[in-house]
C-alpha positions in Angstrom: 2.6 1.3 2.5 3.0 0.5 6.0 4.2 4.2 7.2 1.7 6.0 9.4 0.5 9.3 8.5 2.0 10.9 11.7 5.4 9.3 9.5 4.8 11.1 6.8 4.5 14.3 8.2 7.4 13.8 10.1 9.6 13.2 6.9 7.6 16.2 5.1 8.5 18.5 7.8 12.0 17.6 8.0 13.1 16.7 3.9 10.6 19.6 2.3 8.2 18.5 -0.5 8.0 16.8 -3.0 9.4 13.4 -1.2 9.7 10.5 -2.7 9.3 7.9 0.5 9.7 4.3 0.6 8.2 1.5 2.8 11.1 -1.0 3.1 8.6 -3.5 4.9 7.1 -3.3 1.7 10.3 -3.8 -0.6 10.9 -7.0 2.1 7.4 -8.0 1.5 7.2 -7.7 -2.4 10.9 -10.0 -2.7 9.3 -12.5 0.1 6.2 -13.1 -2.4 7.4 -13.3 -5.6 9.9 -15.6 -4.1 6.8 -17.8 -2.4 5.1 -17.8 -6.1 8.8 -19.1 -8.2 10.8 -21.3 -5.3 13.6 -21.5 -7.0 13.9 -19.4 -10.0 16.8 -16.9 -10.1 15.5 -13.4 -9.5 16.6 -10.3 -11.8 15.4 -6.7 -10.5 15.0 -4.7 -13.9 16.8 -1.9 -12.3 15.1 0.3 -15.0 12.1 1.1 -12.4 14.7 2.4 -9.8 17.7 2.6 -9.6 18.1 4.6 -6.5 21.5 2.8 -4.5 20.3 2.3 -1.5 17.9 -0.2 -2.2 19.8 -1.6 -4.7 23.0 -2.6 -1.8 19.2 -4.2 0.4 18.2 -6.5 -2.8 21.8 -7.1 -3.6 21.8 -8.4 0.6 18.6 -10.7 -0.2 20.6 -12.3 -2.8 18.8 -10.0 -5.3 20.4 -10.1 -8.9 20.4 -7.0 -11.9 19.0 -6.9 -15.2 21.3 -3.3 -16.8 19.9 -1.9 -20.0 22.3 1.1 -20.1 26.1 1.3 -19.0 25.0 3.7 -16.0 23.1 1.0 -14.8 26.0 -1.3 -15.3 28.0 1.4 -13.9 25.7 1.0 -10.1 25.4 -2.4 -9.8 29.1 -2.7 -10.5 29.5 -0.2 -7.7 26.8 -2.3 -5.4 29.3 -5.5 -5.5 27.1 -7.3 -8.3 29.7 -9.6 -10.9 28.9 -12.9 -12.9 25.9 -14.0 -13.0 24.2 -11.4 -11.2 24.5 -9.5 -14.1 22.2 -9.3 -16.8 23.0 -6.8 -20.3 19.4 -6.7 -21.9 18.4 -3.7 -24.3 18.0 -3.2 -28.3 21.0 -1.2 -29.0 24.1 -1.8 -26.9 26.6 0.1 -26.5 30.3 -1.2 -26.9 31.3 0.7 -23.1 27.9 -1.8 -22.9 29.6 -4.8 -24.4 33.2 -4.1 -22.8 32.4 -3.7 -19.1 29.4 -6.4 -18.9 32.1 -8.9 -20.4 35.1 -7.4 -16.8 32.3 -8.0 -15.0 31.5 -11.4 -16.3 27.7 -11.1 -17.3 25.3 -13.0 -19.3 23.8 -11.5 -22.5 20.3 -10.6 -23.4 20.5 -11.2 -27.4 17.7 -8.7 -29.4 18.7 -9.2 -32.8 20.8 -11.3 -34.7 23.7 -9.1 -35.8 24.8 -9.1 -32.1 25.7 -12.7 -32.1 29.2 -11.0 -33.9 29.4 -7.9 -31.7 29.6 -10.0 -28.5 32.9 -10.4 -26.5 34.3 -14.2 -27.1 33.1 -16.6 -25.0 30.4 -15.1 -23.6 27.1 -16.0 -21.7 23.6 -15.3 -23.8 19.9 -15.4 -23.7 18.0 -15.2 -27.2 15.3 -12.7 -26.6 11.9 -14.1 -28.6 9.3 -11.6 -29.8 6.0 -13.7 -29.0 4.1 -11.1 -31.3 1.0 -10.6 -29.3 -1.2 -7.5 -28.5 -1.6 -7.9 -24.6 -3.2 -5.7 -21.6 -1.1 -2.6 -21.2 -0.2 0.9 -22.7 0.8 0.6 -25.9 4.9 2.3 -24.7 4.4 -0.7 -22.2 3.6 -3.4 -24.7 7.3 -4.9 -25.1 5.7 -8.4 -26.9 3.9 -7.1 -29.5 4.7 -8.0 -33.6 5.9 -4.5 -34.2 7.9 -3.4 -31.3 10.9 -3.0 -31.4 11.9 -5.9 -28.9 13.2 -9.8 -29.3 13.9 -11.7 -32.1 10.5 -13.6 -34.0 9.9 -16.4 -33.0 10.6 -17.9 -36.3 14.2 -16.5 -36.0 15.2 -17.9 -32.2 16.2 -21.4 -32.6 18.9 -20.3 -35.7 20.0 -16.8 -33.1 20.5 -20.0 -30.3 23.0 -21.7 -33.3 24.6 -19.2 -34.3 26.0 -18.4 -31.3 27.3 -21.7 -30.2 29.2 -21.7 -33.8 30.4 -18.3 -32.6 32.2 -20.1 -29.2 29.8 -18.5 -27.0 27.4 -20.2 -24.4 23.6 -19.8 -25.2 22.0 -20.7 -21.8 18.6 -20.2 -23.7 15.7 -18.4 -24.3 13.8 -14.5 -23.0 10.7 -13.5 -23.1 9.6 -10.2 -21.2 5.8 -8.4 -23.1 5.6 -5.9 -21.3 5.4 -4.2 -18.1 2.2 -2.9 -15.8 -0.2 -6.0 -17.6 -3.4 -6.5 -16.3 -4.5 -10.0 -18.1 -2.4 -13.0 -16.8 -3.3 -14.8 -20.0 -1.1 -13.3 -21.8 1.5 -14.6 -19.9 -0.5 -18.2 -20.8 -0.3 -17.2 -24.5 3.5 -16.1 -24.4 4.8 -19.0 -22.3 2.9 -21.2 -25.7 4.4 -20.0 -28.5 8.0 -20.2 -26.1 6.7 -24.5 -25.9 6.4 -24.9 -29.4 10.2 -24.1 -29.9 11.2 -26.6 -28.2 10.9 -29.3 -31.2 13.5 -26.4 -32.5 16.0 -25.7 -29.8 16.6 -29.2 -28.0 16.7 -28.9 -24.2 18.5 -25.4 -23.0 19.6 -24.6 -19.4 17.7 -21.7 -18.6 14.1 -20.1 -18.9 13.8 -16.1 -18.7 10.8 -15.6 -18.3 10.9 -11.7 -16.9 8.7 -9.8 -15.5 6.0 -7.0 -16.2 3.4 -8.4 -13.7 0.5 -6.5 -12.9 0.5 -5.2 -8.9 -2.4 -7.8 -8.4 -1.5 -10.4 -10.5 -1.9 -14.0 -9.2 1.5 -14.8 -8.5 1.2 -18.5 -8.4 -1.1 -18.8 -11.3 1.9 -16.8 -14.2 4.7 -19.2 -11.7 3.1 -22.1 -12.5 3.0 -21.9 -16.1 6.6 -20.5 -16.2 7.8 -23.6 -14.4 6.2 -26.4 -16.9 7.1 -24.1 -20.5 11.2 -24.3 -18.5 10.5 -28.2 -17.3 9.8 -28.8 -21.2 13.2 -27.7 -22.1 14.5 -28.9 -18.9 16.0 -25.5 -18.2 15.9 -23.6 -15.1 13.9 -20.7 -14.8 15.3 -16.9 -14.0 12.7 -13.7 -13.6 13.0 -10.0 -14.0 10.5 -8.1 -11.4 11.0 -4.9 -11.5 7.7 -2.4 -10.8 6.7 -4.9 -8.8 9.2 -5.2 -6.1 8.9 -0.9 -5.6 6.4 0.2 -7.1 4.1 0.0 -4.0 7.1 0.8 -1.7 7.5 4.4 -3.2 5.3 7.2 -2.1 5.7 10.9 -3.6 4.2 13.5 -0.7 3.2 17.1 -1.7 2.0 19.8 -0.2 -1.2 21.4 -1.8 -0.2 25.4 -3.3 -3.5 26.1 -4.1 -6.5 25.8 -5.4 -8.6 27.3 -8.9 -12.1 26.5 -10.9 -11.7 26.7 -14.6 -14.1 23.9 -16.1 -12.8 22.2 -13.7 -11.8 22.5 -10.1 -7.8 22.0 -9.9 -5.6 20.9 -6.8 -2.1 22.7 -7.0 0.3 20.6 -6.0 4.4 21.3 -5.8 4.9 18.1 -7.9 4.0 16.6 -11.8 5.4 15.6 -14.5 9.1 16.7 -13.5 8.7 14.3 -10.4 6.2 11.8 -11.6 5.5 12.0 -15.6 4.2 8.0 -15.7 -0.1 10.0 -15.4 1.1 12.2 -18.2 3.3 9.6 -20.6 1.6 6.3 -19.7 -2.3 7.4 -18.4 -1.1 5.5 -15.4 -3.6 5.7 -12.3 -1.9 6.2 -8.8 -3.8 6.3 -5.9 -4.3 9.9 -4.6 -4.4 10.0 -0.2 -5.4 13.4 1.6 -3.2 13.5 5.0 -6.3 15.6 6.3 -8.9 15.5 7.7 -12.7 16.4 7.0 -15.8 15.7 5.1 -15.5 15.4 1.2 -15.7 18.7 -0.3 -15.8 17.8 -3.6 -13.3 16.2 -7.2 -10.3 17.7 -8.2 -7.6 17.1 -10.5 -4.3 17.3 -9.0 -2.3 19.6 -11.1 1.1 20.4 -11.1 3.3 23.6 -11.8 4.3 23.4 -15.0 2.8 25.2 -17.9 1.9 21.7 -19.7 -1.9 21.6 -19.8 -0.2 17.9 -19.7 0.6 18.0 -16.0 -2.0 16.8 -14.3 -0.8 13.4 -11.4 -4.2 12.3 -11.6 -8.7 12.5 -12.6 -11.7 13.3 -10.1 -9.6 12.8 -7.0 -12.8 13.4 -4.6 -10.9 15.3 -1.3 -11.7 17.7 1.8 -11.2 20.9 1.1 -7.8 21.3 0.1 -5.9 24.0 2.1 -2.8 25.8 1.4 0.7 23.5 2.4 -2.1 20.2 3.1 0.2 17.1 2.5 -0.9 14.3 -0.5 0.2 11.1 -0.8 0.2 9.4 -4.2 1.2 6.1 -3.8 2.6 3.1 -5.9 4.9 5.6 -7.2 8.5 3.3 -6.1 8.7 2.4 -9.8 9.2 4.9 -13.0 9.0 7.7 -10.3 12.2 9.0 -9.3 13.8 7.0 -11.9 11.9 9.0 -14.5 12.0 12.1 -12.8 13.1 15.0 -14.4 15.1 18.3 -14.9 12.5 20.2 -17.0 12.1 23.9 -16.2 15.8 23.4 -14.6 13.4 21.8 -11.1 16.0 20.2 -8.5 15.3 16.5 -8.2 13.6 15.6 -5.1 14.5 13.8 -2.0 14.7 10.4 -1.6 14.0 8.7 2.0 13.4 5.5 3.5 11.2 3.9 6.4 13.1 1.5 8.2 11.6 0.3 11.7 14.0 -2.8 11.3 17.3 -0.6 11.0 18.5 -1.1 14.5 19.2 2.2 15.6 16.3 4.0 16.7 15.9 6.0 13.4 13.1 5.1 11.4 14.1 7.9 8.4 17.0 7.5 6.8 17.9 10.2 3.4 19.1 8.3 0.4 19.5 11.0 -1.3 19.5 14.3 -1.4 17.7 17.3 -2.6 19.2 18.7 -6.3 20.0 22.6 -6.3 19.5 24.6 -9.4 23.5 24.6 -9.3 23.5 21.0 -9.2 21.1 20.9 -12.0 23.8 23.3 -14.6 26.6 22.0 -12.9 28.2 20.0 -16.2 27.1 23.5 -18.3 30.1 24.8 -19.5 30.8 29.0 -19.4 29.7 30.4 -22.6 
């Protein structure tokens, strides 16, 4: 993140906290890194990582397509002007609405199970998602290519599903593989691509190999790209990729203010953001860097605790901090993916505002509000009077 501390303080004062802020320069830089590594591969953004319309429009303008896994995400893709080959429809349990909207938009469908062949709209374009049955280096909830996960068809089924698509009058473009998110060991991709390559003798040449995403934030993209391209070339295929977290995680920061401190068996720094704003630590055991935006010598080690009446409502553990004081500002980093996107209204907590920092927007205004803070009335607006 390149946003200076003075600008973070200004945003917190202007928009309040908790607050999600995004660095346009880092978003652009992440996309540039993907394109430098993967070359001519077609890039689709996995929208579930962060579906804010302003970010989607920026990616759309940069020529990125979208991987959508719900009717709402399809609606967002259409709202920013995406259509046709710029949209992928994925997911293990697609609704009738998703098939219908995908067909209307001319999207490509990613087949997740055999019976989907009979559910596709006529004359669809489709990829077949293959589960390579691998144990991978990530949290169990993030592993989508394990033998026991709910995603994809087996290696043995894949050639038959391709044939079934052709027999039903669809265009069977090729294969898709995605083994999970936040993969720590790049060798997991080597193993997955290797298992796909074994299918070449049965499938023959294919038009497309979609290598998914899931790369860790510090991954060797060039190395992963080289292996993905080698696999694609084995099929004579064009390469597609679907980065989500990689594109937006480091662009996003959650700003939160200290409410107070307490000591029980541990030291707690209490803040105004918690599991309703950033669920990843509780859900995945995710570790996010924490930066105090106030000066002073380290005054101990603290757990960063949110306001929910839940023992698991911790944003970080064992963080060295200067003495926290009420109103001091903390920055929770690498929060641009699955942060605001997974925010909830649990405890009737309004979801926070979101703001974009862009020094290159040309009008001299560095900050743009891209989502207003909800009110309690917004939270219950859909509820009917008793």
